[in-house]
C-alpha positions as CSV (number, residue, x, y, z in Angstrom):
1,M,29.1,131.3,-79.9
2,D,27.9,130.4,-83.3
3,Y,24.6,132.0,-83.9
4,D,22.8,135.5,-84.9
5,S,21.9,137.4,-81.9
6,R,19.2,139.1,-84.1
7,S,17.3,136.1,-84.9
8,S,18.0,133.5,-82.3
9,E,15.1,133.2,-79.3
10,P,16.4,133.5,-75.7
11,S,15.8,129.7,-75.3
12,Q,18.8,129.1,-78.0
13,I,20.9,131.3,-76.5
14,N,20.8,130.0,-72.9
15,S,20.8,126.2,-74.1
16,M,24.0,127.6,-76.0
17,K,25.3,128.8,-72.9
18,A,24.4,125.6,-70.6
19,A,26.2,123.5,-73.3
20,L,29.2,125.8,-73.2
21,K,29.4,125.4,-69.5
22,I,29.4,121.8,-69.7
23,A,32.1,122.0,-72.2
24,L,34.6,124.2,-69.9
25,N,33.9,121.9,-67.0
26,C,35.1,119.1,-69.7
27,V,38.6,120.6,-70.2
28,L,39.4,121.8,-66.7
29,E,43.0,121.5,-66.2
30,T,42.9,119.4,-63.5
31,P,41.9,116.0,-64.2
32,N,40.1,114.8,-61.6
33,Q,37.6,117.9,-61.6
34,R,36.4,117.0,-64.9
35,P,33.3,115.3,-65.1
36,T,32.3,111.6,-65.8
37,L,31.1,111.2,-69.3
38,N,27.8,109.5,-68.1
39,Y,27.0,112.7,-66.5
40,V,28.0,114.8,-69.4
41,V,25.5,112.9,-71.6
42,K,22.9,113.3,-68.8
43,L,22.9,117.1,-68.5
44,L,23.4,117.6,-72.3
45,K,20.0,115.3,-72.6
46,D,18.6,117.8,-70.2
47,V,19.7,120.7,-72.2
48,L,18.5,119.1,-75.3
49,T,15.0,117.9,-73.7
50,E,14.5,121.8,-72.4
51,Y,15.4,123.2,-75.6
52,M,13.1,121.0,-77.6
53,K,10.2,121.9,-75.2
54,Q,10.7,125.6,-75.6
55,K,10.9,125.5,-79.1
56,A,7.7,124.0,-79.3
57,D,6.0,126.0,-76.8
58,H,7.7,129.3,-78.1
59,K,8.1,130.5,-75.0
60,W,11.1,130.5,-72.4
61,E,10.0,130.1,-68.4
62,F,12.5,132.5,-66.4
63,S,13.2,132.2,-62.8
64,N,13.2,135.1,-60.6
65,Q,16.4,134.0,-59.2
66,K,19.4,135.9,-60.1
67,G,21.3,134.3,-62.3
68,G,18.9,133.6,-65.3
69,P,16.5,130.8,-66.3
70,I,16.4,127.1,-64.7
71,L,16.4,124.4,-67.2
72,G,14.8,121.3,-67.2
73,V,13.1,121.6,-63.2
74,S,9.7,120.5,-61.5
75,E,7.7,122.9,-59.8
76,E,9.3,121.2,-56.1
77,S,12.7,121.7,-57.5
78,K,12.3,125.1,-58.4
79,Q,11.0,125.9,-54.4
80,I,13.8,124.2,-53.5
81,A,16.0,126.2,-55.3
82,K,14.4,129.7,-54.5
83,G,14.8,128.7,-50.9
84,V,18.7,128.6,-50.6
85,S,19.8,132.0,-50.8
86,G,23.4,133.1,-50.7
87,T,24.6,130.2,-52.5
88,S,25.2,128.8,-55.7
89,N,21.9,127.9,-57.5
90,T,23.4,124.2,-58.2
91,F,21.5,121.0,-57.6
92,R,21.2,117.5,-58.6
93,L,18.1,115.0,-57.6
94,G,18.1,111.5,-58.5
95,N,18.7,107.7,-57.4
96,L,22.1,106.8,-56.3
97,G,24.4,105.8,-59.6
98,R,21.9,107.6,-61.9
99,R,21.3,111.2,-61.8
100,Q,17.8,112.2,-62.9
101,K,16.2,115.8,-63.4
102,S,19.4,118.3,-63.4
103,E,18.7,121.8,-62.7
104,F,21.1,124.7,-62.6
105,S,21.5,128.4,-63.2
106,V,22.8,129.1,-66.5
107,D,25.0,131.8,-65.5
108,Q,26.4,130.7,-62.4
109,F,27.3,126.8,-63.2
110,P,30.3,126.2,-61.3
111,P,33.0,123.8,-61.7
112,L,31.8,120.4,-60.6
113,L,34.6,119.9,-57.9
114,S,33.4,122.8,-55.9
115,T,29.8,121.2,-55.3
116,S,29.3,119.6,-52.0
117,S,27.4,116.4,-52.2
118,I,24.8,115.3,-49.6
119,V,23.8,111.6,-50.3
120,F,21.3,108.8,-48.9
121,P,22.1,105.6,-49.6
122,N,19.3,103.1,-50.7
123,T,16.7,106.2,-51.3
124,T,15.8,108.2,-54.2
125,T,17.0,111.3,-53.1
126,K,20.3,113.0,-53.6
127,V,21.1,116.3,-53.7
128,S,24.3,118.6,-54.5
129,V,24.5,122.1,-53.3
130,E,27.3,124.1,-52.6
131,L,27.3,125.4,-48.8
132,E,29.2,127.8,-46.7
133,K,28.5,125.3,-43.8
134,P,28.0,121.4,-44.0
135,K,24.5,120.5,-43.6
136,I,22.6,117.1,-43.8
137,Y,19.1,115.9,-44.8
138,L,18.1,112.6,-43.9
139,P,14.7,111.4,-45.3
140,F,13.0,109.4,-42.5
141,Q,9.6,108.9,-41.6
142,D,8.1,110.6,-38.4
143,D,7.8,107.6,-36.3
144,T,10.6,105.8,-37.5
145,S,14.0,106.4,-35.4
146,V,17.6,106.1,-37.1
147,A,18.2,103.0,-35.5
148,D,15.1,100.8,-36.5
149,Y,15.3,102.3,-40.5
150,R,16.6,99.4,-42.5
151,A,16.2,99.6,-46.4
152,P,15.0,96.8,-48.1
153,N,17.9,95.4,-50.1
154,G,18.9,96.7,-53.2
155,C,16.1,99.4,-52.8
156,G,18.4,101.9,-54.8
157,K,15.0,102.6,-56.7
158,T,12.5,102.2,-53.9
159,T,10.5,105.1,-52.4
160,L,10.2,105.3,-48.5
161,P,6.8,105.4,-47.8
162,N,5.0,108.9,-46.1
163,C,9.0,109.7,-45.8
164,R,9.8,113.5,-45.9
165,V,12.7,115.5,-45.4
166,L,13.2,116.2,-41.8
167,D,14.9,119.1,-40.1
168,L,17.9,120.3,-41.3
169,V,21.2,118.9,-39.3
170,T,24.3,121.4,-39.2
171,V,27.0,119.3,-38.4
172,D,29.3,121.0,-35.5
173,A,32.4,119.4,-35.0
174,D,32.9,121.2,-31.9
175,A,29.4,119.9,-30.5
176,G,28.6,116.6,-29.0
177,L,32.0,115.3,-29.8
178,I,32.0,111.5,-28.9
179,G,35.1,110.1,-30.1
180,E,38.7,110.7,-32.1
181,G,40.0,107.9,-34.2
182,N,42.0,107.2,-36.8
183,F,40.2,108.8,-39.6
184,G,38.7,111.9,-37.8
185,S,36.4,113.1,-35.0
186,V,32.7,111.7,-34.5
187,S,30.3,113.8,-33.2
188,K,26.6,113.2,-32.0
189,A,24.1,114.9,-33.9
190,F,20.2,114.9,-33.8
191,I,17.4,114.6,-36.8
192,G,15.0,116.7,-35.6
193,T,14.2,116.3,-31.9
194,T,14.2,112.6,-31.6
195,N,16.5,110.9,-33.5
196,S,20.5,110.8,-33.0
197,V,23.1,110.1,-35.3
198,A,26.8,109.7,-35.4
199,V,28.6,112.0,-37.6
200,K,32.1,111.3,-38.6
201,K,34.3,114.2,-39.9
202,L,37.1,112.7,-41.8
203,K,40.6,114.0,-42.0
204,R,43.3,114.0,-44.9
205,V,41.0,112.5,-47.7
206,D,43.5,112.7,-50.8
207,I,40.7,111.6,-53.3
208,G,38.6,113.6,-55.8
209,I,34.5,113.6,-55.5
210,R,34.3,111.2,-58.0
211,E,36.4,108.4,-56.4
212,F,34.9,109.6,-52.9
213,E,31.2,109.2,-54.4
214,K,31.8,106.3,-56.2
215,H,33.6,104.4,-53.1
216,M,30.6,105.7,-50.9
217,E,27.7,104.5,-53.3
218,F,29.2,101.3,-52.9
219,I,29.8,101.1,-48.9
220,G,26.4,102.6,-48.8
221,S,24.8,99.7,-50.7
222,I,26.2,97.3,-48.2
223,R,23.7,95.7,-45.5
224,H,24.3,93.1,-43.1
225,E,23.1,92.9,-39.4
226,N,26.4,93.1,-38.2
227,V,28.0,95.7,-40.3
228,A,27.3,99.5,-39.2
229,D,25.2,101.0,-42.3
230,L,26.3,104.3,-43.7
231,R,23.1,106.3,-43.7
232,A,24.4,109.4,-45.7
233,Y,27.7,111.4,-46.4
234,Y,28.7,114.8,-47.6
235,Y,31.7,115.9,-49.8
236,S,32.8,119.4,-50.0
237,E,36.7,121.1,-51.0
238,T,37.4,121.6,-47.6
239,E,35.0,119.1,-45.3
240,K,34.0,115.3,-45.7
241,F,31.5,113.7,-43.4
242,L,29.8,110.5,-43.0
243,V,26.5,109.8,-41.1
244,Y,26.1,106.4,-39.2
245,D,23.3,104.9,-36.5
246,Y,24.3,106.5,-32.9
247,Y,24.7,103.5,-30.6
248,T,24.1,104.5,-27.2
249,E,26.7,102.6,-25.1
250,G,29.5,103.6,-27.0
251,S,32.3,101.4,-29.1
252,V,33.5,98.5,-27.7
253,A,36.7,100.1,-26.7
254,K,34.9,102.3,-24.3
255,M,32.6,99.4,-23.2
256,M,36.0,97.3,-22.2
257,Q,37.1,100.4,-19.7
258,G,33.7,99.4,-17.6
259,K,33.4,101.8,-14.5
260,P,35.7,103.4,-12.3
261,G,37.2,100.9,-9.7
262,V,35.9,97.8,-11.6
263,K,39.0,95.7,-13.4
264,Y,37.3,92.1,-13.7
265,I,34.9,90.6,-16.0
266,S,33.1,89.2,-13.0
267,G,32.9,89.6,-9.2
268,S,31.3,92.8,-9.5
269,P,27.8,93.8,-9.8
270,N,28.9,96.9,-11.6
271,C,30.8,94.9,-14.3
272,H,29.9,96.2,-17.9
273,L,31.0,93.2,-19.9
274,A,30.3,89.6,-19.1
275,W,31.7,86.9,-20.4
276,D,28.7,85.9,-22.6
277,M,28.5,89.2,-23.7
278,R,32.3,89.3,-24.9
279,L,31.9,85.9,-26.7
280,R,28.7,87.5,-28.6
281,I,30.5,90.6,-29.6
282,A,33.5,88.6,-31.1
283,I,31.0,86.4,-33.0
284,G,29.4,89.2,-34.6
285,A,32.5,91.1,-35.4
286,A,33.9,87.7,-37.3
287,K,30.2,87.4,-38.9
288,G,30.5,91.0,-40.2
289,I,34.2,90.7,-41.5
290,A,33.3,87.4,-43.1
291,F,30.7,88.9,-44.7
292,L,32.6,92.1,-46.0
293,H,35.4,89.4,-47.4
294,T,32.7,88.1,-49.7
295,L,32.1,91.4,-51.7
296,N,34.2,92.5,-55.0
297,N,34.3,89.1,-55.9
298,G,35.6,88.2,-52.6
299,T,38.7,90.4,-52.7
300,F,37.1,93.2,-50.2
301,S,39.1,93.8,-46.9
302,H,38.5,96.0,-43.7
303,G,41.8,97.0,-43.2
304,N,41.1,98.7,-39.5
305,I,40.0,96.2,-37.7
306,R,40.1,97.5,-33.4
307,S,37.6,97.7,-30.6
308,S,36.8,101.0,-31.2
309,N,35.2,100.2,-34.7
310,I,33.1,97.7,-32.9
311,F,29.8,98.5,-31.9
312,V,26.8,96.1,-30.4
313,N,23.6,95.9,-32.4
314,T,20.1,95.3,-31.0
315,Q,21.0,91.3,-30.9
316,N,23.7,92.1,-28.3
317,Y,26.3,90.8,-31.1
318,G,29.4,92.9,-32.5
319,C,28.9,95.1,-35.3
320,I,31.5,96.4,-37.2
321,A,32.1,100.0,-38.5
322,D,34.5,102.3,-40.8
323,I,34.0,99.8,-43.7
324,G,36.7,100.6,-46.5
325,L,38.0,104.1,-45.3
326,T,41.6,102.8,-45.1
327,K,42.4,103.3,-48.7
328,L,40.7,106.8,-48.9
329,I,42.9,108.3,-45.8
330,N,46.3,109.7,-46.0
331,L,47.4,108.5,-42.4
332,E,50.1,110.3,-40.4
333,P,52.8,108.5,-38.9
334,Q,51.5,108.6,-35.4
335,T,47.9,107.4,-36.4
336,V,49.7,104.4,-38.2
337,L,51.7,103.6,-34.8
338,K,48.4,103.8,-33.2
339,A,46.8,101.0,-35.4
340,A,50.2,99.2,-35.1
341,G,48.9,97.1,-32.3
342,Y,46.2,95.7,-34.5
343,Q,48.4,95.1,-37.3
344,A,49.6,92.2,-39.0
345,P,53.6,91.7,-38.8
346,E,53.4,91.6,-42.6
347,I,51.7,94.7,-43.5
348,T,54.0,98.3,-43.3
349,D,51.0,100.5,-44.9
350,P,47.4,100.0,-44.0
351,K,46.5,100.8,-47.4
352,N,48.4,97.3,-48.3
353,S,46.0,95.4,-46.0
354,D,43.9,92.6,-47.1
355,Q,41.9,89.7,-45.8
356,L,44.3,87.6,-44.1
357,S,45.8,90.9,-42.1
358,D,41.9,91.3,-41.1
359,I,42.0,87.9,-39.7
360,Y,45.2,88.5,-37.7
361,S,43.7,91.8,-36.5
362,F,40.4,89.8,-35.4
363,G,42.7,87.9,-33.7
364,V,43.9,91.0,-31.7
365,L,40.3,91.9,-30.9
366,L,39.7,88.9,-29.5
367,L,42.5,88.7,-27.3
368,E,41.6,92.2,-26.4
369,L,38.4,90.5,-25.0
370,I,39.9,87.7,-23.5
371,C,42.8,89.5,-21.7
372,G,41.1,93.2,-20.8
373,K,44.6,94.4,-22.1
374,S,44.2,96.9,-25.0
375,P,47.0,97.0,-27.7
376,A,46.9,101.1,-27.8
377,L,49.4,103.4,-27.5
378,D,51.6,102.5,-24.4
379,K,53.3,105.5,-24.4
380,W,53.0,109.1,-26.3
381,G,55.6,111.7,-27.3
382,D,59.1,110.7,-28.4
383,N,58.8,107.2,-26.9
384,A,55.5,106.3,-28.1
385,K,55.0,102.7,-28.5
386,A,52.0,100.2,-29.1
387,V,51.7,97.7,-27.2
388,D,52.2,94.0,-28.8
389,L,49.3,91.9,-27.3
390,V,50.4,88.8,-29.1
391,Q,53.8,88.8,-27.9
392,W,52.7,89.8,-24.1
393,V,50.3,86.6,-24.4
394,I,53.3,84.4,-25.5
395,S,55.9,85.6,-23.1
396,E,53.6,85.7,-19.9
397,I,52.5,81.9,-20.7
398,H,56.0,81.3,-21.3
399,R,57.2,82.6,-18.0
400,T,54.3,81.5,-15.8
401,G,53.8,77.9,-17.8
402,S,49.9,78.6,-17.9
403,S,47.6,80.4,-19.9
404,I,45.3,81.3,-16.8
405,Y,47.4,84.3,-16.0
406,V,46.5,86.3,-19.0
407,L,42.5,86.1,-18.9
408,D,40.9,89.0,-17.6
409,Y,39.3,87.6,-14.4
410,D,39.2,87.1,-10.7
411,S,40.2,83.5,-10.2
412,R,38.5,83.4,-6.3
413,S,35.0,84.0,-7.8
414,L,35.2,82.1,-11.6
415,E,33.5,78.6,-12.0
416,P,36.2,76.2,-13.9
417,S,33.7,76.1,-16.8
418,Q,34.3,79.9,-17.3
419,I,37.7,79.6,-17.3
420,N,37.8,76.9,-19.7
421,S,35.6,78.7,-22.1
422,M,38.2,81.6,-22.1
423,K,40.8,79.3,-22.6
424,A,39.2,77.8,-25.5
425,A,38.6,81.1,-27.1
426,L,42.2,82.0,-26.4
427,N,43.1,79.1,-28.5
428,I,41.3,80.4,-31.4
429,A,42.7,84.2,-31.0
430,M,46.2,82.2,-31.1
431,K,45.4,80.5,-34.1
432,C,44.1,83.7,-35.6
433,V,47.7,85.8,-35.0
434,L,50.1,83.3,-36.4
435,A,53.0,84.6,-38.2
436,A,52.5,83.0,-41.5
437,P,49.3,84.4,-43.2
438,D,48.3,81.2,-44.7
439,Q,48.4,79.4,-41.6
440,R,45.6,81.7,-39.9
441,H,42.2,80.6,-39.2
442,T,39.6,81.0,-41.4
443,L,36.7,83.2,-40.2
444,T,33.8,80.5,-41.3
445,C,36.1,78.6,-38.3
446,V,36.2,81.2,-36.2
447,V,32.7,81.9,-36.3
448,K,31.8,78.1,-36.0
449,S,34.0,77.3,-32.8
450,L,33.2,80.9,-31.1
451,G,29.4,79.9,-31.7
452,D,30.5,75.9,-30.1
453,I,32.1,77.6,-27.0
454,L,29.2,80.4,-26.3
455,A,26.9,77.1,-26.7
456,D,28.4,75.2,-24.3
457,Y,29.4,78.1,-21.8
458,M,25.5,79.0,-21.6
459,K,24.6,75.7,-21.3
460,E,26.9,75.4,-18.3
461,K,25.8,78.5,-16.9
462,A,22.0,77.4,-16.9
463,E,22.9,73.8,-15.5
464,H,25.0,75.2,-12.6
465,K,23.8,78.6,-12.3
466,I,27.2,80.0,-12.7
467,D,27.3,83.9,-11.6
468,V,28.7,86.2,-13.8
């Protein structure tokens, strides 16, 4: 360094060391490991601020932790740093998108890519720390369940009243496994002893931490009653996790399976999904997708609409999850094949999906709700193939001369009004899955039409006491 060690104060030496570490991170050989300039500016400002303070005070405060002095830290942050033994003393605290106070050990400042990120969308707290095992903190009030928590819109700088960091959650992918999807496994975890969350462990993420963080900042800002909220995310070199609300009933795919021995949507007291419930699921999902299509100046698409990504909110309407993950994941051929049953014919790579292909996928979802038949893999292994539900419906109607035979119902117990309601919904679904993308129904039209069908059906049900 360019200094005379005989005349330089420890504060200047350590300040220069800190700046040197930042410079070395900027010249890392791998491009996506280099920090952003905005982050560099913030770090250098912190270094300068601390140096000028120490210069004025003529003193340098050392930490008892191995690794030397800590720069620009609050007393609270020092206590956090001292409490992490056996880990790298690297933290970032601040709002999403804007790093506030930075603190780091001068002699152990690691490459930024090796730093894991634990982030809470729409809160003031952001922590980055290198951990041996993924761990997640979530700031909720003691009396607020995860499902009830709803941050105000645009509250990136809003502090939750009386919030505290709850008990540490250790993510164990082998414990409480509740599902396996295209993008990874989903486990049930707990915040403290009462609040449960769903933790998705992503697989084959092929982007760096900066791009991942930017994408999750955007996804975490999305708030709509028919879109599942991203509560937190975690990034390390080896593992990536997303944290969502836990839905007790599971996905619509699981709900469609019903209970053992139950085949039809009516005619049984054990039926899991009645027809009006299926309509609400479809309406909610359509509203959620339509909202997503307004984002990014009207260019955003979901790309992976399927019944396993639809849940039911507290108003008993569909709620769509796994937002924006398609373009982050390097899908295996078997995974692509598994999604093919929902995929529009013009799409060969899920990463190239668009809003019109989303409408097609929604149409397949609606057919699944109407027909009770899943467009999942029909066979596995070398003979694996996806069920083309659209072609099955077309061929059955052509073969029998009637649409009644593709409906998931027991004709011996259904009223004509319910059959007609299902046929009307079938007509909408078929307009969503037209081969020509620009001829497909708009989601605005879908929401309106399905809403009318539900209203008419519930009116008939009330007047004639339809037993469903």
